[in-house]
Each structure stands twice: as structure tokens, then as C-alpha cells.
N, C-alpha and C positions, 0 to 999 in steps of 0.2 A: 420497672421499666422492661419492656419486651425486647429481647435480643432478636434482630433480624437475621434470617438465614443468608448465608453467602450465595451469591448468584451461581447458578449451575450452568456450565458450558460443556459442549462436546468438543473433544480434541481429536481431529482426524489427521492422518498422515497420507500425503499424496505424492507420488513420484512425478517429477517434471524433467524436461530436458536439462535443466540447470541445477538439479538436486531436489531432494525430498523437501516438501514444505509441510508446515504445521498449519492447519486450518481450524480455527476456533469459531464455533457457531453457538447461538443461544437457542432456547426452546422454540422461538418463532422462525428460526432459519436464518436470522441476520448474522452476517459475518462480524465477529468481534476482534479477530486477530488473524494475521496471515504473515508467516515468516518462514525462513529456511531453517532446517533442523540444526544446522551448525550455529545458529543464533538463538537457540531455544532459551538460554538464560536471559538474553535481552528481552525476548518476548514475554517471559514470565515476569520480569521486572516491570514492563509496561502494563501488563494486565493487573498486577498488584497496585500500581500507581493509579490506574483508572478505575478499578473496581474494588479495591481493598481485598478482602479475603474472598476469592472465587474458587469454586469447586470445579475442577476439570475432570471429566470422565472420558476415557478413551472410547471411541466409537465412530460411526460414519456420519459425516455431515449430510444434510439433505441432498438427495440425488440431483436436484436442480442446480445446487451450488457446485457439487463435484463436476457435473457435466459442463457448467460454464467455465470452470477452471481448465478442464481438459480441452474444451473448444478453443479457448484463448491460446493455449500452447500449441494447438494444432493449426493455428492460423486465423481463427475468427476473432479479430481484434476488438470487436464490439461485444463479445460474449459476456464480459464482466460488467458492462455498463448498467445492466438492470438489476444487479445483485443489491440487496438491502445490506447496508452496513450500519453499525451502531458503535459509536466511540464515546469514551469518556473525554477527558481533556478540558481545557479552558474554552471559553467562547472564541477566543482568537485562534487557537489551534483548530477548532472545528471549522472555522471560516476558511482557514488555509487548506484543510483537508477537503472541504467541499469544493474549493476552487481547483484543486488538483484533479478532481473527477471531471472537470470541464475541458482539460487539455486533451485534444483528440490523439488517439494512437497515431504514431508516425510524425508527431510534432514534438518539439521541445520548447520550453519557456526558460527564461533566466529567473533567478530569484527576484530580480527587480520587476520583471513582468508579472510574477505571481503577486508581489506586494501591490502593484498597481491594480491588479484584478480584484483584490479585496478592499481597495480604497485606502490603503495605508502605504503610500509610495516610499515613505521614509523608514519603514519597518523591515528593510531587507534582511538584516541579521536575525530579527525575531522570526521572520518567515523561514529562514534557513533552519533555525532551531526547531520550529514546529514541524517542518518537513522531516527533519531527523527523528522526531518523536512519533511519527506516523506508525500506528500499530497494525495497519492493514496494507502493507506493501503490495505492489503489483495491482491489486484491485483499486486501491487509492493510489494512483500511479506517480509516486514521488520520484521514480526513476526518470521521468520525463523532464526533470528540472536540472539545468546545467548552469555553469558559471556564466558570468556576463560576457566573457570572451569565447564562449562555446566549449570550454574545457569540461571534462567530466569531473564532477566534484563528489564528495562523499555520498555513499549509498550504504544503508544499514546492511544490505545483503552482500556487500563487496563490489568493488568497481568492475570486476570481471563480469559479474551477473548484470550490472547496469548496462555494460557494453553489449552483452548478449541480448538483453531485453530490447534495447534500442535497435540492434541489428535485426532481431526477429520482427519488430514492428516495421522497420524499413523494408525488409524483404517482402512483406505482404502489401505495403503501401507504395512501394517503388523507391521511396527515399524518405529520410527523416527531414521534415521541414523545420527550420530554426537554425540556430547558430552552430549546432553540433554537426560535425561531419564524421562519418565512420571511416577509420583508417583501413 
């Protein structure tokens, strides 16, 4: 029986206004993970769950990916939209993550709206769990999901970062549209 080689990924570190991020890309330049350095253990656990034994090599992500991340944080809210992403996960999780990428910057959806968007209106809790297991935060914008009453709910990068990301998007778009209001 032939043993398969572990997938090889590049691990880059990029400074942002809300802290250093870890950016994991594959040989084709697709983003496999994006998380804040203070949540590195969480990211490693998600990578192991999705890909089993993966080999991470420190290095630079493709310049197009690095430039898109920088452009987003500099105010170009659509800069991340064209980035290729690849995830593991279940079919349900991938459906949730794909739907997250359809939420425009400057807008928020509730978990119920996200469940509706994937055609599973009764699966609100499962949508919340899938949202929390998203390995590609910011690029797959799980921060744009809020509670049914508009309150900020959990975010793997911390609620302060979620608040900052929504404020950043609101400052570029004029206001966040949805139930969430910035204090």
C-alpha cells in the first residue's frame, strides 16, 4: 500500500491593523487558512482536521494574495473577493462558507438569513457551528454574521476584531447595512 505524502502548504505572516495574521496557501496559490497569530493553535487544529497531516513551510504567499490582503485592510473592500480558496470540511460546511462569500462588505446577515441562503432555514444552530469552524476568516467573511437581534456574537478572532472589521467596512461603505449598529 502506497503512503501518500502530506499536503504541502506555505505559511506566511502578514501585519494588519488588527494584529499579525497567518496566511496559509497551497502550491496553486489558493488560500487554505487565514487566522490571527494569537489563534495559531486553533488554526493548526482546523488544518489537521481538514487535511490530516499537512506540511507547513514558512515563506511568502503569492504576491497577488498578499496584495489583496493589504488592499482590503487599506480600504478596498472587494480586494479579497477574487481570491481562490480551498477548504476541507463537510458538504454542509462548504455550503455555509460559500454563502458567506456572497455577503457584501458593509452588510451583515443573521445566522437565520445565512441558513435561508443555503436552503436550510431550520439549521440555524448548525450554520452557527459551521461559521465558527471557518478556517479562512476575513476572506470567507464570517465576521459579517450577527445574532438575530443584531448583537455581536462569537468570532474566532475575538469580538474586538469583529467590531473593528465591521467598523472598517462601514467606514468605507458609509454604514453597515443589516441589524448591526456600530456603537
